[in-house]
Each structure stands twice: as structure tokens, then as C-alpha cells.
C-alpha positions as CSV (number, residue, x, y, z in Angstrom):
1,M,-7.1,-21.1,-20.3
2,R,-6.9,-22.2,-16.6
3,S,-9.8,-24.2,-15.3
4,E,-12.4,-23.1,-13.0
5,H,-10.9,-26.0,-10.8
6,S,-7.5,-24.7,-10.6
7,L,-9.0,-21.1,-9.9
8,V,-10.8,-22.8,-6.7
9,E,-7.7,-24.5,-5.6
10,A,-5.5,-21.0,-5.5
11,V,-8.3,-19.3,-3.6
12,E,-8.5,-22.0,-1.0
13,A,-4.5,-22.3,-0.8
14,L,-4.3,-18.4,-0.2
15,R,-7.3,-18.7,2.5
16,G,-4.9,-21.3,4.1
17,L,-1.9,-19.5,3.8
18,D,-1.0,-19.9,7.5
19,L,-1.2,-23.7,7.5
20,Y,2.0,-24.1,5.3
21,D,5.3,-24.4,7.1
22,T,7.0,-22.3,4.5
23,I,6.0,-20.3,1.5
24,I,8.2,-20.5,-1.3
25,D,8.6,-17.8,-4.2
26,V,10.7,-19.4,-7.0
27,R,10.4,-16.7,-9.1
28,S,13.9,-14.6,-9.8
29,E,15.0,-11.9,-7.4
30,S,13.7,-8.9,-9.1
31,E,10.1,-10.6,-9.3
32,F,10.2,-11.1,-5.7
33,A,11.5,-7.7,-4.8
34,E,8.6,-5.8,-6.9
35,D,5.9,-7.9,-4.6
36,H,5.4,-11.4,-3.2
37,I,3.0,-13.4,-0.9
38,P,3.4,-11.8,2.6
39,G,6.0,-14.2,4.4
40,A,7.3,-16.0,1.4
41,I,10.7,-16.5,1.1
42,N,12.5,-16.2,-2.5
43,C,14.2,-19.4,-3.7
44,P,14.7,-18.9,-7.4
45,V,15.2,-22.0,-9.6
46,L,16.2,-19.1,-12.4
47,R,18.0,-16.0,-11.5
48,D,17.4,-12.8,-13.4
49,A,20.8,-13.4,-15.3
50,E,19.7,-16.6,-16.1
51,R,16.3,-15.9,-17.4
52,A,17.9,-13.2,-19.7
53,E,20.2,-15.8,-20.9
54,V,17.5,-18.3,-21.6
55,G,15.3,-15.8,-23.0
56,T,18.0,-14.7,-25.5
57,M,18.7,-18.5,-26.5
58,D,15.0,-18.5,-27.3
59,R,15.1,-15.8,-29.7
60,Q,18.5,-16.1,-31.3
61,Q,18.5,-20.0,-31.2
62,S,15.6,-22.3,-30.8
63,S,12.9,-23.1,-28.1
64,F,14.6,-26.2,-27.8
65,E,18.1,-25.0,-27.1
66,A,16.6,-22.8,-24.6
67,R,14.4,-25.5,-22.8
68,R,17.5,-27.4,-22.4
69,R,19.8,-24.8,-21.3
70,G,16.9,-23.6,-18.8
71,A,16.6,-27.4,-17.4
72,A,20.1,-27.6,-16.6
73,L,20.1,-24.3,-14.5
74,V,16.8,-25.1,-12.8
75,S,18.2,-28.5,-12.0
76,R,21.4,-26.9,-10.5
77,N,19.5,-24.2,-8.5
78,I,17.0,-26.9,-7.1
79,A,20.1,-29.0,-6.2
80,L,21.6,-26.1,-4.3
81,L,18.4,-25.5,-2.3
82,L,18.4,-29.2,-1.3
83,E,21.9,-29.0,-0.1
84,E,21.5,-25.9,1.4
85,Q,18.3,-24.1,2.4
86,F,16.3,-27.3,2.9
87,A,18.8,-29.5,4.2
88,D,17.3,-29.5,8.0
89,K,13.6,-29.8,6.9
90,P,11.9,-32.6,8.7
91,R,10.0,-35.1,6.9
92,E,6.3,-33.6,7.8
93,W,7.6,-30.4,6.2
94,R,4.6,-28.7,3.8
95,P,5.6,-25.9,1.8
96,L,3.6,-23.8,-0.6
97,V,5.4,-23.2,-3.9
98,Y,4.6,-20.8,-6.5
99,C,6.0,-19.2,-9.6
100,W,4.5,-16.4,-12.0
101,R,1.6,-18.6,-13.4
102,G,1.7,-21.8,-11.6
103,G,4.0,-23.2,-14.6
104,N,7.3,-24.9,-15.2
105,R,9.3,-23.0,-12.3
106,S,7.2,-24.0,-9.4
107,A,6.1,-27.5,-10.9
108,A,10.0,-28.4,-11.4
109,L,10.7,-27.5,-7.6
110,T,7.3,-29.2,-6.3
111,H,7.9,-32.6,-8.2
112,I,11.5,-33.1,-6.5
113,L,10.2,-32.0,-3.1
114,S,7.5,-34.5,-3.3
115,R,9.9,-37.2,-4.7
116,V,12.0,-36.6,-1.5
117,G,9.0,-37.4,0.7
118,W,8.1,-33.8,1.5
119,H,4.6,-32.6,1.5
120,P,4.5,-29.8,-1.1
121,E,1.7,-28.2,-2.7
122,Q,1.8,-25.8,-6.1
123,L,-0.2,-22.7,-5.8
124,A,-2.5,-23.0,-8.9
125,G,-2.2,-19.9,-11.4
126,G,1.0,-18.7,-9.3
127,Y,1.4,-15.1,-8.3
128,R,-1.0,-14.3,-11.0
129,A,-3.9,-15.8,-9.4
130,Y,-2.8,-14.6,-6.1
131,R,-2.6,-11.0,-7.4
132,R,-5.7,-11.1,-8.7
133,R,-7.1,-12.4,-5.3
134,V,-5.7,-9.3,-3.7
135,I,-7.4,-7.2,-6.0
136,V,-10.9,-8.7,-5.5
137,D,-10.3,-8.8,-2.0
138,L,-9.3,-5.3,-1.3
139,E,-12.6,-4.4,-3.0
140,S,-14.5,-6.8,-0.5
141,Q,-12.7,-6.9,2.8
142,P,-13.1,-3.3,4.0
143,A,-16.9,-3.6,4.0
144,S,-16.9,-6.6,6.4
145,L,-14.8,-4.6,8.8
146,R,-15.7,-1.8,11.6
147,F,-13.0,0.9,11.5
148,R,-12.4,3.3,14.2
149,V,-10.4,6.5,12.5
150,L,-7.8,8.4,15.1
151,C,-8.1,11.9,13.9
152,G,-6.0,15.0,15.2
153,T,-3.7,17.9,13.9
154,T,0.0,16.9,12.7
155,G,1.9,15.8,15.6
156,S,-0.6,14.6,17.7
157,G,0.9,11.0,18.0
158,K,-1.7,9.1,16.3
159,S,0.9,6.6,15.1
160,R,2.4,6.4,18.5
161,L,-1.2,5.5,19.8
162,L,-1.8,2.9,16.9
163,Q,1.6,1.2,18.2
164,A,0.3,1.5,21.9
165,L,-3.1,0.0,20.7
166,A,-1.6,-2.8,19.1
167,S,0.5,-3.8,22.1
168,V,-2.8,-4.1,24.3
169,G,-4.1,-6.6,21.5
170,A,-6.2,-4.3,19.4
171,Q,-6.3,-4.6,15.8
172,V,-4.5,-1.9,13.7
173,L,-4.2,-1.3,10.4
174,D,-1.0,1.2,10.2
175,L,-0.7,2.4,6.9
176,E,2.0,4.5,7.1
177,A,4.3,1.9,8.6
178,L,3.3,-0.1,5.8
179,A,4.1,2.4,3.1
180,C,7.4,3.5,4.9
181,H,6.1,7.2,4.9
182,R,4.6,9.7,7.5
183,G,2.2,11.1,5.0
184,S,3.0,14.6,4.8
185,V,5.3,16.5,2.6
186,L,8.1,16.0,4.9
187,G,7.1,12.4,5.6
188,G,9.8,10.5,3.7
189,L,11.9,8.2,5.8
190,P,15.6,8.3,5.7
191,E,17.2,5.5,3.8
192,Q,14.0,3.8,3.7
193,P,12.4,3.8,0.3
194,Q,8.8,3.2,-0.2
195,P,7.6,-0.1,-1.5
196,C,5.8,-0.4,-4.7
197,Q,2.1,-0.1,-5.2
198,K,1.7,-3.7,-5.5
199,R,3.6,-4.7,-2.2
200,F,1.9,-2.0,-0.4
201,E,-1.4,-3.7,-1.5
202,S,-0.3,-6.9,-0.6
203,A,0.9,-5.7,3.0
204,I,-2.8,-4.2,3.5
205,W,-4.3,-7.3,2.2
206,D,-2.2,-9.3,4.7
207,V,-3.5,-7.2,7.8
208,L,-7.1,-7.0,6.6
209,R,-7.5,-10.9,6.1
210,R,-6.4,-11.4,9.9
211,C,-8.8,-9.1,11.4
212,D,-11.8,-10.3,13.0
213,P,-15.0,-8.6,12.0
214,R,-16.3,-8.7,15.4
215,H,-13.9,-6.2,16.9
216,P,-12.8,-2.9,15.4
217,V,-10.0,-2.0,13.3
218,F,-7.9,1.2,14.4
219,V,-6.5,3.3,11.8
220,E,-5.2,6.9,11.0
221,S,-7.2,9.3,9.0
222,E,-4.8,9.2,5.8
223,S,-5.1,11.3,2.6
224,R,-5.7,9.7,-0.7
225,K,-2.0,9.3,-1.1
226,I,0.7,8.3,1.5
227,G,3.9,9.4,-0.6
228,A,3.9,8.1,-3.8
229,L,1.5,5.4,-2.8
230,R,-2.5,5.3,-3.3
231,V,-4.6,3.8,-0.4
232,P,-7.1,1.3,-2.0
233,E,-10.3,3.0,-2.9
234,A,-12.7,0.9,-1.1
235,L,-10.6,1.2,1.9
236,L,-10.5,4.6,1.8
237,A,-14.1,5.0,1.4
238,R,-14.9,2.8,4.4
239,M,-12.6,4.9,6.5
240,R,-14.5,7.9,5.5
241,E,-17.8,7.0,6.6
242,A,-16.3,5.3,10.0
243,E,-16.6,6.4,13.4
244,C,-13.9,8.8,14.3
245,I,-11.9,9.6,17.6
246,R,-9.7,13.1,17.9
247,L,-6.6,13.3,19.6
248,D,-6.3,16.5,21.9
249,V,-2.9,17.2,22.4
250,R,-1.3,20.8,23.3
251,R,0.9,22.2,20.8
252,D,4.1,22.2,23.0
253,V,3.5,18.5,23.1
254,R,3.1,17.9,19.4
255,V,6.1,20.1,18.8
256,R,8.5,17.7,21.1
257,L,6.6,14.8,19.4
258,L,7.8,16.0,16.0
259,R,11.1,17.0,16.9
260,D,11.5,13.4,18.0
261,E,9.9,11.4,14.8
262,Y,12.0,14.1,12.5
263,A,15.0,14.1,14.5
264,H,16.8,13.2,11.2
265,F,15.9,16.4,9.6
266,E,17.9,18.1,12.6
267,R,21.0,16.0,11.9
268,D,20.6,17.0,7.9
269,P,19.0,20.7,7.5
270,L,20.2,20.8,4.2
271,S,17.7,17.9,3.3
272,L,14.7,19.6,5.2
273,M,15.3,22.8,3.3
274,R,15.0,20.9,0.0
275,Q,11.8,19.3,1.1
276,L,10.5,22.8,2.4
277,D,10.9,24.2,-1.2
278,C,7.9,21.9,-2.1
279,L,5.7,24.4,-0.2
280,L,6.8,27.2,-2.3
281,P,3.7,27.0,-4.3
282,L,1.5,27.1,-1.2
283,H,3.2,29.6,0.8
284,G,5.6,31.7,-1.2
285,H,9.2,32.5,-1.1
286,A,9.2,34.6,1.7
287,K,7.5,32.5,4.4
288,V,9.6,29.4,3.3
289,E,12.9,31.2,3.6
290,A,11.8,32.2,6.9
291,W,11.4,28.9,8.0
292,K,14.7,28.0,6.6
293,A,16.4,30.5,8.6
294,L,14.8,29.3,11.6
295,A,16.1,25.6,10.7
296,S,19.6,27.2,9.9
297,A,19.8,28.7,13.1
298,S,18.8,25.4,15.0
299,A,15.6,27.5,16.4
300,W,13.8,23.9,16.3
301,D,11.1,24.5,18.4
302,A,10.1,27.6,16.6
303,M,10.3,26.6,13.5
304,V,8.3,23.6,14.1
305,E,5.7,25.5,15.9
306,Q,5.5,27.8,13.0
307,L,5.0,25.1,10.4
308,L,2.2,23.7,12.5
309,Q,0.6,27.1,12.6
310,E,0.8,28.5,9.3
311,H,1.0,25.1,7.3
312,Y,0.1,21.8,8.9
313,D,-3.0,23.0,11.2
314,P,-4.9,25.0,8.4
315,A,-4.5,22.3,5.9
316,Y,-5.8,19.4,8.6
317,L,-8.5,21.8,9.5
318,R,-9.8,22.1,5.9
319,S,-9.8,18.7,4.9
320,I,-10.8,16.6,8.1
321,T,-14.7,17.2,8.3
322,R,-14.7,17.5,4.5
323,N,-13.3,13.9,4.0
324,F,-14.3,12.2,7.1
325,R,-18.0,12.0,8.0
326,G,-17.5,11.2,11.7
327,A,-15.0,14.0,12.4
328,A,-17.5,16.4,13.6
329,D,-18.9,14.1,16.2
330,A,-15.5,12.4,17.1
331,R,-14.8,11.1,20.5
332,V,-12.2,13.3,22.2
333,V,-9.4,11.6,23.8
334,A,-6.9,14.0,26.0
335,I,-3.2,13.3,25.7
336,G,-1.2,15.4,28.0
337,S,2.3,14.5,27.5
338,D,4.7,13.0,25.0
339,E,5.5,10.2,27.4
340,P,4.8,6.5,26.3
341,A,2.6,6.1,29.3
342,A,0.3,8.6,28.1
343,Y,-0.4,6.9,25.1
344,A,-0.5,3.6,27.0
345,A,-3.5,5.1,29.0
346,A,-5.0,6.1,26.2
347,A,-5.0,3.1,24.4
348,R,-6.6,1.4,27.5
349,E,-9.1,3.9,27.6
350,L,-10.3,3.0,24.2
351,T,-10.0,-0.5,24.4
352,G,-11.4,-0.8,27.9
């Protein structure tokens, strides 16, 4: 059982992440790919195949033979890191090193780095302590922040306004960007898979920990799920009780915006048609086939307008006032075109 003192050390290190020159994750490449501390670099002291080899030796031969083989592999990998990845680090370099639970893998690299004369610190409790901190913080962080929720029918350019707000220095939580998904049934991004849930939560945690409670955080009115990922419950609850801002955008502008954002479907109509099949339970065969016919004929404006009128707008209107308390009294911001200047002006209006 880890001591309470070790837990305090881990919490303090995570609060001061930005003070380290480098954050080094020594776990294997697959462990790192699943999730890691934001900003960390992967420097495995045992790679996936090597971990499997050592584990097999431990089961089939003996723990002693496994440790001896593991020590040789770790030593070889650390030597390569010293010769290649860390070769240009100055004497004052201060990295934070972690593994799964603050055990042998991070201890080995930390020891060698300190013997060289650098100033490494080992994260007590490792990734496991970090993950516990993320879970705790995602329960408490939202309550300390003041959110402003951007509402508006599909295609209003809420993501564009978030980007414009970020460009003028506002605090922004862009959940769809972090989730690599635009949030609707057609919202998957081509050749860009969604992260796993843990990685999504890490990204949210990293944004929220940097937010100043004295200033609002702008966020889009999201559903409980963005693609396959779940928005953390405490964050969602805080968003749903927050002040709302409604974007008022004409339908023809929304059509242009959507065609721009979903241009990959125009290049690959078959993928669009496969996605439209997801709407069969809601709208039936005849309506979905009519949308597909418009796509086949490259009648993109007509198809997008029909999707908005017959699917997206009714769904939005049914859900927004039910799920977001401030939607009925939302401040209205009119945006008259799809030009970047229109969204830049709206961002200045909201932050002025």
C-alpha cells in the first residue's frame, strides 16, 4: 500500500506539470497510446514485445531469469535514450519520469538520469496515481468554473465561433475537437479515429486545469455522447445549468457551412450513404432513399437543406430547452455570413 506521503507527492507533481522541462512516459508504446499525461513523450524502457518476452519467462522459467532478462533489456534501452533522445539535454534539465505505478521502470531511468547529473523526479504512484487524480478532478473542476454555452441549430458554426473566441484570448473547451468527432450521426472525421475514453478525459482535464475561474469558459451545447465518447457527468451537469448564447444564422449560410465542413462526403458519396442508413429507424426507407438520391445527383444544397429541415432542426428544438436550462433566455448573436470575419466579429462582441 502506498503511503499517504507518496500520494501527496504525486498530487503536487501533477499540479506543477508545467514546471518540468520534459514529461517522460517510460511505459510501452501500447500503454502510452491508450492514454498518457498530456504533453508527455514516450521513451519505453521495455517495449511491448519485450514486456511479453519477460512475462513469458516469469511464467515458464523463473522470476529470477525474468528479472535478469528484463534488466538487460532496460539497460540497453536506457543506453539508447542517453545516446540519442537525451544527448542534447543541458545540465539544468529537469524531467518528470513515470511508469504504470511508480515502480522499477521509472525508477531505473530516474536513477541513471540523476547519476548523469540531471535533475529528474519520479512520479510517485505513476500513471495510476495520475489517472486517479483525473477522475477526482473531473468531478470537482467544473464546479469552480463559469461556463457559457454556445447553442444554435446544426450548421450554425458553433465550432467556428469557438475557434474565433480562442483566437482573441478567450477560454475555450472544444469538446468536439478533443473527441475528433463533430457530434452528429454524420460527425465522424475521415481517417481520424476517436481517442479512447481515458485519453478524451485526459484532454478535458488538461484544458480545465489551465482555466482561470475569474473568466468564463466557452463551450458548445453537446449531447451526453460525442460519437462513441461520453462527456464526464459533472462537466455535463455544469454545462446544462450554465448561461447560454444562441447563434442566429440563416439556413442558406448553414448549408454553406455544412458543405464546407463535410466536404469529404461530397468526395465520397458512398460513405455518406452508408452513414445515412443510421437514420432508417428514425425516418424510414422512403425518406432516407430520397436523401440518397439527391446525393447521387450531386444536389448537395438540396440534400443538406432537407436534412436540416427534416432531421437536424426538429431534433435540436426537441432537446435544447429540455437539456439546457439557460436556452430559453439565451443571449442571441446574429451571424450574417459564413465568412471568417463574421465569426471574428461575434467573438469580439462576446468578449468585449
